[in-house]
N, C-alpha and C positions, 0 to 999 in steps of 0.2 A: 536574544535570542527570542522571536516569537512561539507560544505556543502552536504546535500540528498534534491531531490525533488519525493517529496511523491507525488504519480499519481495513478488515478481510470479514471477506463472506464465504461460509460453504452452503452448497444450495443443491438444488437437487437436478439440474441443468445449467446450460450454457445461455440459457437467455429468458426474462422475465417476458418475454413478447410472443413467447409460444409458449408460455403459461408454467414455467419452471418457479418454484418458491427457493426464498434462501433458508433455511436450516439452522443455520450457527450463527453469528456475531461477533465479533470479536473487536474492541478500541482501545489503543493505547495510548494516553497522552504521553508526549514528549516536551522540553521545552531546554534550550542551553545544552543541548548533549545528556538529559538525565529523562529516565522515566518518572513521570509524576503519579499517573493514575491509571487504572486496568478495567475495562466492563467487559465481560464475556457471556452468554449467553443460548446456549440453544432455543428453536422456537419450534413451535405445532403450525404449521399453515393450511393443516386440512390435507395434505397429499401425500401421496402413497413415496417413498424413496426407491432408486430404481437398486435392482441388487449389485449393480458395478458402480454408483456413487455408493452405495453400504461398503462396499469392497474398497473404494479408491481412499476415502473420509475418514471408515471405521461407526459412523454415525448410522445408526437403523431404527428402524421404525417402532421400537418399543423403547430408544430412547425419544425421539420425539413427542412419542403419543403422551409422556413422562412430563415435557416441559410445558413451561408458558405459553398463551396462546400470541402469534407474531405479532400479532396489533400491537399487545401489551408490553411485549420486548422492543418494540421500534419507537415508542413512544419515550420507554428509560433510554435505550441507546438516542435520541433525539436529546433528552434533557442533560443527559452525559456530555455529548459531545458541544451544544450552546451552538456559540456564534463561532466557534473553532474553526479553521482550512481542515480539508483531509488530505491526506496521501493515500494513494494505496498503492500494491505492485501490480501491473494491469489493471491500471482506476479503470478502465473502459466498462472493462466485467464489473467491478463492485461499485461503480458510478450506478450503473443500470437497475442494481439490486438494491441498492439504497433508495435509489430517487423512487422506485416501484412500490419497493416496501412502505415509506413512510406515505403516497399516495393512498394505495391500500388504507393506511391507518388515517387516515385524514389529517396529514400536517405535511407542513413545508419541506422542501431540500435543496435548499438555498446554496448550500456552501461548494464553493469550487474544489476540485478535483488537481491534486497534483500527481503524476504518476513515476515510480521510481524505475521503475522497465523503459520510461521513455527518456528520463534523465540521462539514464546505463548505457543507453545506445551514443550516447553521444560524446558519454566521458568514455566509456572502458570499451573501446571498440576490437580490443585485443581478447577481450572474454569468449570462451566456448562461444554461448549465446549468452541470452539474457533472461533465460528464466532466474524464480528466486533464489532456488535450494545451488544453482551452478554458481549466481553469485555471488552465495555467502561462501561457497567453501575457494573462487577465487578470488577474495579478499580476505578468508580466511578467519571469518569472522564465528562467531560463535553459535551452533544450532540449538534451539530451545525445542522442549516437548516436540509432538510428529506431526510431519510435515502431511500437509493438506485437511490439518483442525486449524479453528480459525485464531484463537490466540499464539500460538506457534507458530503459524505465517507470518503474522501483526507483529508478535517482535521479533523475527529477524527480517521483517522490510523496516521494522524502527531502528536495528543492527546495519541495514544498508543506508538506512536516511543518513545515520550518524555519518559513514565513513564519507558518502557524496557530500556532506557539507564538511565534514571535514578537508576531502581533498581541495574542495573549492576554496576554502579559508587560506589553505597552507600552496597548493601552487596556484592560485591563480589569486591570491591574497584579496579576496572578496571578502569584508569583515562580516558581513552579513547576508551569509547565503540563506533567508529566508525563503516564505511558503512563495511568495510574490514572484521572486528571482525564479525560484524551481517549477515556475509552471511556464513563465516567460524563456526559458530553459529549452525545454520539453517542447514549445513548440517552434525553436531555431533550427531551421534546414543544416543540415550536417557540414551543407559549403558554408554556409556564413556563422558558421562556430568560431574562427578567430576574430572574427570582427568582432561578433557578441561579447567574446572572452578580453577583445583589447577592449571594450566601452565598458564594460564593466566592473574587469581587473585589470590581470598578466595575460601576458599568451598563452597559447594551447602548444602541450609538447609535441611534438612529430607522437604518429602514434597514439596519439591521446594520454591522459593520464595516467593508464595503467603502465603505459609506457619508461614514462617518467618515476614511478613507484619504484617498479623492477631493477632500476638502476643504483638506487640509494644505497 
């Protein structure tokens, strides 16, 4: 199975278009259900962190003041990822910051993003919601570190990604649920999911994969 880079950012707010910047990035390289490498760094973007963000993440202004400059960190992150395709939970958020911070550093940002949140909405309709922590508990996956820190969230996203790939192989007989298939699946309308799975593997159980798992 092909390599995938799972990424997570902590930031000063919700949108680089509103002037928000990244404060921390973590990337975990995984292949064949195994973690191969990790990258993590705080970064100093020269922007003050609001108090409520510090309360949420634990990342303070003093911490980022002592961190490397954002453009240096992003250059290292880009070298670490290389041409590996990216995955994130709620990828629309992380993709915006990946692209914006690389653009500021004068670097290209061409990797496609797959989203474990969108894929989980298709596969696990019985989950209470599709927040990362909820899905980790729903699947009884291992929690790592402190939530809302980049490396902990990236590693929990890796756990969820491995669960998704396992379910696609075991329940739908998809031999290689790689990044390209995940991207196609996240774009698939829920009403078209049975046809999608029939085309790529086996049928979708009524109620989604979560119902089939709980029936075992």
